[in-house]
C-alpha positions, -999 to +999 in steps of 0.1 A: -274-290+052-308-276+041-326-305+058-309-298+091-319-261+090-356-270+082-356-294+111-343-267+134-370-242+122-397-268+127-384-276+162-382-238+171-418-232+158-431-263+177-414-251+210-428-216+205-464-229+199-462-252+230-450-224+251-478-202+238-504-229+246-491-233+282-495-196+291-525-188+311-553-171+292-550-139+311-514-135+298-528-132+262-557-110+272-558-073+267-569-053+297-597-028+296-575+002+301-552-009+272-582-016+250-595+019+258-562+036+251-559+016+218-594+024+207-589+061+214-556+063+195-568+045+165-600+067+163-584+100+173-611+102+200-617+107+237-629+079+259-663+085+274-668+052+291-653+016+291-667-017+303-662-054+298-693-075+291-698-112+286-715-125+255-718-163+257-685-176+267-665-145+254-656-113+272-657-081+251-645-047+260-669-020+250-654+014+246-676+045+240-657+072+223-662+109+213-645+117+180-631+150+171-661+156+149-684+153+179-697+118+169-703+092+197-690+058+186-688+024+203-659+002+196-660-035+207-627-053+213-625-090+223-606-094+255-584-120+240-574-101+210-536-091+214 
């Protein structure tokens, strides 16, 4: 019985991975707005500006924040980091 359960788990994981690989890249990407909100929440800060830049073949969201202490901070979040 244990062998049957392990085969089922392996089948389930394989199906999940195949499904994930067939999704368009944009479905796994984080939007600039979501990245800015996340950065502000994680740093307890206010968003001053946000933009997406391309570095090589990667797109990166650059979020400029103003912390509660008055410090300006830039956070970089890869577009494909969900």
